[in-house]
FITORFI-842100 format. One record per residue: residue number from 1; residue in three letters; x negated, y, z of N, C-alpha, C, O, CB in turn. Coordinates in steps of 0.02 Angstrom, whole numbers, plus 50000, padded with zeros to 5 digits. Glycine has a CB too. Layout:
 pos code  n_c1  n_c2  n_c3 ca_c1 ca_c2 ca_c3  c_c1  c_c2  c_c3  o_c1  o_c2  o_c3 cb_c1 cb_c2 cb_c3
 NUM  ALA     X     Y     Z     X     Y     Z     X     Y     Z     X     Y     Z     X     Y     Z
...
//
This chain:
 pos code  n_c1  n_c2  n_c3 ca_c1 ca_c2 ca_c3  c_c1  c_c2  c_c3  o_c1  o_c2  o_c3 cb_c1 cb_c2 cb_c3
   1  MET 43039 55151 56016 43051 55185 56079 43125 55200 56085 43152 55232 56040 43008 55249 56084
   2  PRO 43158 55180 56137 43229 55191 56146 43246 55265 56149 43206 55307 56169 43253 55156 56208
   3  ASP 43307 55280 56128 43330 55349 56128 43386 55360 56178 43428 55404 56169 43352 55370 56059
   4  ASP 43386 55320 56228 43441 55319 56276 43446 55381 56319 43500 55394 56346 43434 55260 56319
   5  ARG 43394 55420 56326 43396 55474 56374 43402 55543 56344 43371 55590 56370 43336 55471 56417
   6  THR 43438 55551 56293 43451 55618 56268 43492 55652 56323 43548 55629 56338 43489 55617 56198
   7  THR 43467 55705 56352 43500 55734 56410 43526 55803 56395 43507 55834 56345 43453 55737 56468
   8  ASP 43571 55827 56438 43597 55893 56426 43580 55942 56481 43568 56000 56464 43670 55890 56417
   9  ASP 43579 55925 56543 43562 55974 56595 43521 55943 56651 43542 55896 56684 43624 56005 56623
  10  ALA 43462 55971 56660 43417 55953 56714 43407 55877 56722 43395 55853 56777 43443 55981 56778
  11  ALA 43413 55841 56668 43403 55768 56668 43449 55732 56717 43435 55676 56738 43331 55752 56686
  12  ASP 43506 55764 56735 43554 55731 56779 43600 55685 56742 43628 55638 56770 43595 55783 56816
  13  TRP 43609 55698 56677 43656 55661 56636 43623 55635 56573 43577 55667 56546 43717 55704 56618
  14  VAL 43645 55577 56550 43618 55547 56489 43675 55538 56439 43726 55507 56454 43584 55478 56505
  15  LEU 43666 55565 56380 43715 55559 56327 43711 55488 56298 43658 55466 56278 43704 55612 56272
  16  ILE 43769 55453 56297 43769 55385 56270 43813 55378 56209 43809 55327 56173 43791 55336 56323
  17  GLY 43856 55427 56195 43900 55421 56137 43941 55483 56126 43947 55526 56169 43945 55361 56145
  18  VAL 43971 55486 56065 44014 55541 56046 44077 55511 56016 44073 55469 55971 43979 55591 55996
  19  ILE 44135 55530 56042 44197 55503 56015 44206 55527 55943 44207 55587 55930 44258 55523 56059
  20  ALA 44213 55480 55897 44218 55495 55826 44291 55501 55803 44304 55525 55748 44182 55443 55784
  21  GLY 44337 55479 55844 44408 55484 55827 44446 55423 55850 44419 55378 55882 44416 55492 55753
  22  ALA 44511 55423 55833 44554 55368 55852 44538 55306 55811 44514 55311 55754 44629 55387 55844
  23  HIS 44552 55248 55841 44544 55184 55806 44607 55145 55819 44615 55115 55873 44479 55145 55829
  24  GLY 44652 55144 55772 44717 55111 55782 44767 55159 55811 44757 55219 55811 44708 55050 55827
  25  VAL 44823 55131 55836 44878 55173 55859 44891 55169 55934 44936 55202 55959 44941 55154 55823
  26  LYS 44852 55130 55971 44865 55120 56042 44816 55156 56088 44809 55138 56146 44864 55047 56058
  27  GLY 44781 55207 56062 44737 55246 56104 44664 55226 56103 44623 55258 56137 44761 55244 56172
  28  GLU 44647 55174 56066 44577 55154 56061 44539 55207 56022 44566 55239 55976 44571 55084 56028
  29  MET 44475 55217 56040 44433 55267 56007 44368 55236 55983 44340 55193 56016 44419 55326 56054
  30  LYS 44345 55259 55925 44280 55237 55900 44228 55288 55925 44241 55348 55926 44278 55230 55821
  31  VAL 44170 55262 55943 44117 55302 55973 44054 55295 55932 44030 55239 55919 44105 55282 56047
  32  ASP 44026 55352 55910 43960 55352 55879 43908 55346 55935 43911 55383 55984 43948 55417 55836
  33  LEU 43863 55299 55928 43815 55283 55981 43757 55332 55984 43730 55353 55932 43789 55213 55972
  34  GLU 43738 55350 56044 43678 55390 56058 43634 55351 56106 43600 55381 56148 43697 55459 56087
  35  THR 43635 55286 56099 43596 55242 56143 43572 55182 56104 43604 55161 56055 43639 55220 56204
  36  ASP 43517 55154 56124 43493 55092 56096 43523 55031 56132 43504 54974 56118 43417 55089 56097
  37  PHE 43568 55044 56179 43597 54991 56220 43674 54992 56215 43707 55007 56264 43575 54998 56293
  38  PRO 43702 54977 56156 43774 54981 56148 43814 54933 56192 43872 54946 56208 43792 54968 56076
  39  ASP 43784 54878 56211 43820 54830 56253 43834 54857 56323 43874 54828 56360 43780 54766 56259
  40  ARG 43802 54912 56341 43816 54943 56406 43890 54961 56413 43917 54959 56469 43773 55006 56415
  41  PHE 43923 54978 56357 43993 54998 56360 44037 54943 56387 44088 54956 56420 44018 55019 56291
  42  LYS 44019 54881 56374 44059 54824 56399 44055 54819 56475 44101 54794 56507 44035 54759 56367
  43  ARG 44000 54842 56505 43990 54838 56577 44014 54900 56614 44027 54897 56674 43918 54826 56592
  44  LEU 44019 54956 56578 44038 55018 56611 44111 55019 56632 44154 54993 56597 44024 55077 56564
  45  ARG 44123 55047 56689 44192 55058 56712 44209 55132 56709 44267 55151 56702 44202 55030 56783
  46  THR 44158 55174 56714 44168 55247 56713 44118 55279 56666 44058 55263 56668 44162 55276 56785
  47  VAL 44142 55324 56624 44100 55368 56585 44118 55439 56605 44171 55450 56635 44108 55356 56507
  48  TYR 44076 55486 56589 44087 55555 56608 44094 55595 56544 44047 55600 56504 44029 55583 56653
  49  ALA 44153 55624 56534 44171 55654 56470 44160 55730 56468 44177 55765 56515 44242 55638 56454
  50  GLY 44132 55752 56413 44124 55824 56400 44069 55856 56441 44037 55824 56483 44189 55859 56415
  51  LYS 44059 55920 56427 44006 55958 56461 44018 55964 56537 43971 55975 56575 44000 56028 56431
  52  ASP 44081 55956 56558 44096 55959 56629 44090 55892 56663 44098 55886 56724 44166 55986 56639
  53  HIS 44074 55840 56624 44063 55772 56651 44122 55747 56692 44115 55727 56750 44000 55771 56693
  54  VAL 44181 55750 56662 44242 55727 56695 44241 55651 56699 44237 55618 56647 44305 55753 56658
  55  PRO 44245 55623 56760 44245 55549 56766 44307 55520 56732 44363 55542 56745 44243 55528 56841
  56  THR 44296 55471 56689 44350 55440 56650 44342 55365 56654 44288 55337 56640 44349 55465 56576
  57  GLN 44396 55331 56673 44394 55259 56681 44402 55224 56614 44446 55241 56575 44448 55235 56730
  58  LEU 44359 55175 56601 44364 55135 56540 44406 55073 56554 44398 55041 56606 44293 55116 56514
  59  ALA 44450 55057 56507 44491 54996 56512 44461 54940 56471 44482 54882 56478 44563 55011 56491
  60  GLY 44413 54956 56427 44383 54904 56386 44339 54933 56332 44342 54993 56317 44435 54861 56356
  61  ALA 44298 54890 56303 44253 54911 56249 44236 54850 56207 44234 54793 56232 44189 54945 56277
  62  ARG 44223 54862 56142 44202 54809 56097 44160 54840 56041 44166 54899 56027 44263 54770 56068
  63  ARG 44118 54799 56010 44075 54822 55956 44115 54830 55892 44160 54790 55878 44017 54773 55944
  64  LEU 44099 54881 55853 44126 54894 55787 44067 54907 55741 44052 54965 55727 44177 54954 55786
  65  GLN 44035 54857 55716 43976 54864 55673 43925 54911 55707 43894 54891 55756 43996 54890 55603
  66  ASP 43916 54971 55681 43866 55017 55710 43897 55066 55760 43865 55115 55779 43832 55056 55655
  67  ARG 43957 55052 55782 43992 55093 55832 44019 55048 55887 44010 54987 55886 44050 55133 55799
  68  VAL 44052 55080 55935 44087 55045 55988 44158 55072 55989 44170 55132 55978 44052 55055 56058
  69  ALA 44206 55029 56001 44275 55050 56012 44288 55046 56087 44273 54995 56119 44327 55005 55971
  70  ILE 44316 55099 56115 44330 55100 56187 44404 55115 56198 44438 55146 56156 44286 55152 56223
  71  ARG 44428 55093 56256 44494 55112 56279 44486 55144 56347 44449 55120 56390 44542 55049 56283
  72  MET 44520 55200 56357 44520 55234 56422 44587 55223 56455 44638 55219 56421 44505 55311 56414
  73  ASP 44587 55216 56521 44649 55205 56558 44700 55259 56543 44760 55244 56538 44635 55204 56632
  74  SER 44679 55321 56535 44724 55378 56529 44748 55392 56458 44790 55435 56448 44691 55438 56556
  75  ILE 44722 55356 56408 44739 55370 56338 44776 55309 56310 44749 55254 56308 44675 55385 56295
  76  THR 44840 55320 56289 44880 55263 56266 44908 55270 56196 44943 55225 56172 44937 55253 56314
  77  ASP 44894 55325 56161 44919 55332 56093 44867 55365 56048 44819 55395 56071 44984 55371 56092
  78  ARG 44879 55359 55983 44832 55383 55932 44820 55459 55938 44763 55482 55932 44858 55366 55863
  79  ASP 44873 55497 55948 44866 55570 55951 44820 55592 56009 44777 55635 56000 44934 55604 55958
  80  ALA 44830 55561 56067 44788 55578 56124 44715 55557 56111 44669 55593 56130 44814 55543 56189
  81  ALA 44706 55500 56079 44638 55478 56062 44606 55525 56012 44547 55543 56019 44640 55405 56034
  82  GLN 44642 55544 55961 44615 55589 55909 44598 55657 55938 44551 55689 55915 44666 55596 55852
  83  ALA 44635 55680 55988 44622 55745 56019 44554 55746 56054 44527 55800 56066 44677 55761 56070
  84  LEU 44526 55688 56070 44461 55685 56104 44402 55681 56055 44345 55676 56076 44459 55625 56150
  85  ARG 44417 55684 55990 44364 55681 55939 44311 55734 55954 44327 55792 55966 44394 55691 55868
  86  GLY 44248 55713 55953 44193 55759 55966 44172 55763 56039 44122 55795 56055 44211 55827 55942
  87  THR 44210 55731 56083 44194 55731 56154 44130 55690 56167 44124 55634 56143 44253 55704 56196
  88  LEU 44084 55719 56204 44022 55686 56222 44034 55641 56283 44069 55661 56329 43966 55737 56236
  89  LEU 44004 55582 56282 44011 55535 56338 43943 55526 56371 43893 55514 56338 44039 55467 56314
  90  TYR 43942 55532 56437 43881 55530 56476 43884 55477 56530 43938 55452 56548 43867 55598 56508
  91  ILE 43825 55460 56555 43818 55422 56617 43769 55461 56660 43730 55501 56634 43794 55348 56604
  92  PRO 43769 55450 56726 43717 55482 56768 43648 55454 56749 43642 55396 56732 43732 55470 56844
  93  SER 43598 55496 56753 43530 55474 56735 43507 55417 56780 43463 55378 56760 43481 55532 56739
  94  SER 43535 55411 56839 43516 55356 56884 43539 55288 56857 43516 55237 56882 43545 55369 56953
  95  ASP 43584 55288 56807 43610 55225 56780 43578 55205 56714 43605 55162 56679 43684 55231 56771
  96  ILE 43521 55235 56697 43489 55217 56633 43465 55144 56635 43455 55115 56689 43430 55264 56618
  97  MET 43457 55116 56577 43433 55047 56571 43359 55045 56586 43321 55088 56562 43449 55018 56501
  98  PRO 43336 54997 56625 43264 54990 56638 43228 54969 56574 43255 54932 56533 43251 54939 56695
  99  LEU 43167 54992 56567 43127 54977 56508 43068 54933 56527 43047 54932 56585 43103 55041 56474
 100  PRO 43042 54896 56479 42982 54856 56492 42922 54902 56507 42924 54962 56492 42966 54810 56432
 101  ALA 42871 54874 56536 42810 54912 56551 42783 54944 56487 42786 54915 56433 42757 54867 56583
 102  HIS 42756 55003 56495 42724 55041 56441 42773 55060 56385 42753 55070 56328 42668 55001 56411
 103  THR 42837 55065 56403 42888 55089 56357 42922 55148 56392 42935 55145 56452 42940 55032 56339
 104  TYR 42936 55201 56353 42960 55262 56383 43019 55289 56344 43026 55276 56284 42905 55315 56387
 105  TYR 43061 55326 56378 43115 55362 56345 43085 55423 56312 43035 55450 56334 43171 55381 56395
 106  ARG 43117 55445 56258 43092 55502 56220 43083 55564 56264 43032 55599 56258 43138 55518 56163
 107  ASP 43131 55578 56307 43124 55638 56347 43070 55633 56401 43052 55683 56432 43190 55654 56380
 108  GLN 43044 55572 56412 42987 55565 56457 42922 55583 56421 42874 55603 56452 42984 55493 56484
 109  ILE 42922 55576 56355 42863 55591 56315 42861 55664 56294 42809 55697 56300 42861 55546 56252
 110  VAL 42917 55690 56269 42920 55760 56248 42907 55803 56309 42939 55796 56362 42989 55777 56215
 111  GLY 42859 55849 56302 42840 55893 56356 42775 55875 56390 42747 55914 56428 42894 55894 56408
 112  LEU 42749 55814 56375 42685 55795 56405 42628 55835 56373 42629 55849 56313 42673 55720 56396
 113  GLN 42579 55853 56414 42519 55885 56389 42473 55830 56363 42463 55779 56396 42483 55929 56444
 114  VAL 42444 55841 56304 42399 55792 56274 42327 55814 56283 42309 55870 56265 42416 55781 56199
 115  VAL 42286 55769 56311 42215 55782 56318 42177 55722 56289 42202 55666 56288 42195 55794 56393
 116  THR 42117 55735 56266 42075 55680 56241 42039 55647 56299 42039 55674 56354 42024 55706 56187
 117  THR 42009 55590 56286 41971 55556 56338 41910 55598 56359 41882 55588 56412 41948 55487 56314
 118  ALA 41891 55646 56316 41835 55691 56332 41860 55753 56371 41819 55794 56392 41800 55714 56267
 119  GLY 41926 55758 56381 41952 55813 56420 41976 55874 56381 41996 55924 56410 41902 55835 56468
 120  ASP 41974 55870 56314 41997 55926 56273 42073 55927 56271 42105 55876 56258 41968 55921 56201
 121  VAL 42102 55986 56283 42174 55993 56280 42196 56004 56208 42171 56049 56174 42198 56053 56325
 122  LEU 42242 55962 56185 42266 55967 56116 42333 56003 56109 42350 56027 56055 42271 55898 56086
 123  GLY 42370 56006 56163 42435 56039 56160 42487 56000 56198 42472 55955 56238 42457 56049 56089
 124  THR 42550 56018 56185 42607 55987 56218 42649 55951 56165 42660 55978 56111 42649 56039 56256
 125  ILE 42673 55892 56182 42715 55855 56135 42782 55890 56130 42817 55899 56180 42723 55781 56157
 126  THR 42799 55910 56069 42861 55947 56058 42915 55906 56023 42974 55921 56027 42847 56008 56017
 127  GLU 42893 55853 55989 42942 55810 55956 42910 55742 55940 42849 55733 55944 42969 55843 55892
 128  ILE 42954 55695 55923 42931 55628 55905 42960 55613 55836 43020 55615 55826 42954 55575 55957
 129  LEU 42916 55596 55790 42937 55577 55723 42943 55502 55720 42897 55466 55740 42887 55603 55669
 130  VAL 43000 55477 55696 43011 55406 55690 42993 55385 55619 43022 55409 55571 43085 55386 55708
 131  THR 42944 55340 55614 42923 55316 55548 42940 55242 55543 42966 55213 55590 42847 55328 55537
 132  GLY 42924 55213 55488 42939 55142 55479 42897 55096 55521 42921 55042 55540 42930 55123 55407
 133  SER 42836 55115 55537 42792 55070 55573 42783 55089 55646 42787 55045 55690 42725 55067 55539
 134  ASN 42771 55152 55661 42762 55174 55730 42784 55247 55735 42784 55283 55686 42688 55165 55754
 135  ASP 42802 55267 55796 42819 55337 55807 42757 55379 55801 42701 55355 55807 42853 55346 55876
 136  VAL 42767 55444 55789 42712 55492 55786 42730 55550 55832 42784 55580 55824 42698 55517 55713
 137  TYR 42686 55565 55879 42697 55621 55925 42670 55685 55894 42615 55685 55867 42664 55608 55994
 138  VAL 42709 55738 55897 42687 55803 55872 42667 55845 55932 42708 55862 55974 42744 55839 55829
 139  ALA 42602 55861 55936 42576 55903 55990 42560 55972 55961 42527 55978 55910 42512 55871 56024
 140  ARG 42585 56024 55995 42574 56092 55972 42539 56133 56026 42553 56127 56085 42640 56126 55951
 141  HIS 42493 56175 56002 42459 56223 56046 42446 56285 56004 42407 56284 55957 42391 56193 56075
 142  GLU 42480 56339 56022 42477 56402 55984 42495 56387 55911 42550 56364 55898 42408 56435 55990
 143  GLN 42451 56400 55864 42465 56390 55793 42444 56321 55769 42453 56304 55710 42431 56443 55752
 144  ARG 42415 56281 55813 42388 56216 55794 42439 56160 55807 42474 56161 55857 42323 56202 55832
 145  GLU 42441 56112 55761 42485 56054 55768 42443 55991 55755 42407 55987 55706 42545 56058 55719
 146  VAL 42449 55943 55800 42414 55880 55793 42465 55824 55791 42510 55821 55834 42362 55869 55851
 147  LEU 42459 55779 55742 42503 55721 55737 42466 55660 55766 42411 55643 55744 42524 55708 55663
 148  ILE 42497 55629 55816 42465 55575 55852 42505 55510 55843 42562 55506 55867 42458 55592 55928
 149  PRO 42477 55461 55809 42513 55397 55802 42521 55364 55871 42474 55362 55911 42475 55350 55753
 150  ALA 42579 55338 55884 42592 55304 55948 42567 55233 55944 42606 55185 55938 42668 55305 55965
 151  LEU 42502 55226 55948 42468 55161 55944 42425 55150 56006 42397 55198 56032 42425 55156 55879
 152  LYS 42420 55088 56029 42381 55072 56089 42308 55094 56083 42279 55116 56133 42383 54998 56102
 153  ASP 42279 55089 56023 42209 55108 56014 42198 55183 56021 42143 55206 56034 42184 55086 55946
 154  ILE 42251 55222 56013 42245 55295 56017 42273 55321 56083 42239 55360 56117 42283 55328 55958
 155  VAL 42333 55301 56101 42363 55324 56164 42336 55279 56219 42354 55221 56224 42442 55322 56161
 156  ARG 42293 55307 56261 42260 55268 56313 42297 55269 56379 42293 55221 56418 42190 55293 56324
 157  GLU 42332 55324 56392 42367 55330 56457 42426 55376 56449 42422 55428 56416 42319 55356 56512
 158  VAL 42482 55356 56479 42541 55398 56483 42557 55406 56557 42574 55358 56591 42603 55368 56443
 159  ASP 42550 55467 56581 42564 55482 56651 42624 55528 56654 42618 55589 56654 42501 55515 56686
 160  VAL 42683 55497 56656 42745 55535 56656 42749 55580 56718 42766 55639 56713 42806 55488 56653
 161  THR 42732 55553 56775 42735 55591 56837 42686 55650 56836 42703 55704 56858 42719 55546 56897
 162  GLY 42627 55638 56810 42576 55691 56806 42585 55737 56746 42551 55789 56741 42509 55660 56803
 163  GLY 42630 55719 56700 42644 55763 56643 42591 55764 56589 42583 55815 56555 42656 55830 56667
 164  ARG 42555 55708 56580 42504 55709 56528 42496 55642 56493 42514 55589 56519 42437 55730 56559
 165  MET 42468 55647 56434 42452 55589 56393 42378 55595 56375 42356 55649 56353 42497 55584 56330
 166  VAL 42341 55541 56383 42270 55540 56365 42263 55500 56301 42288 55444 56296 42225 55511 56422
 167  ILE 42229 55529 56252 42219 55494 56189 42145 55488 56172 42104 55528 56194 42256 55529 56132
 168  GLU 42130 55437 56133 42063 55428 56106 42068 55447 56032 42094 55408 55992 42036 55353 56116
 169  PRO 42044 55506 56014 42051 55526 55944 42008 55483 55899 41953 55463 55916 42032 55600 55935
 170  VAL 42035 55468 55840 41998 55431 55789 41980 55479 55733 42009 55534 55728 42039 55370 55762
 171  ASP 41933 55459 55691 41913 55501 55635 41974 55523 55594 42016 55483 55577 41864 55465 55590
 172  GLY 41977 55588 55579 42031 55614 55538 42092 55637 55578 42136 55668 55550 42052 55564 55489
 173  LEU 42094 55622 55642 42152 55642 55683 42151 55715 55699 42202 55749 55697 42154 55601 55746
 174  LEU 42091 55741 55715 42087 55811 55736 42062 55855 55682 42055 55915 55691 42044 55818 55797
//
């Protein structure tokens, strides 16, 4: 499940990276990725920097193994680039990457109410555990916690608009 939609306020903005520091001496910066779509940086012309979402023009981007190196129009030397270390980079939520059918962003899943096919309420999804084989949804209700494997045989319906997930519990799940 992609992690592209880590948001900060009212789902208006999507965090896509964090400036990790200067890269070289001409103002280029290395960015720690907060997206499953790193190639987006090559297509972007504007990113929104910091909690105030200041529009910043990109002059270029390239892959650096598990990071991206970016150049901003306004940054031309190492000191200016290093001063931006820790700056969060956002895009508007309207610019998120489209996903295939039956695939959801994490923030679309967290907060859904979980009910069984029999109508029993199990709780609200509070987090998603990433495992080697499939994600696991953590649903909490008062003092109770239910771990739900994200498998087609168990998760029967995801209604993001309606705010609920319907599951078919299997033996040992509840």
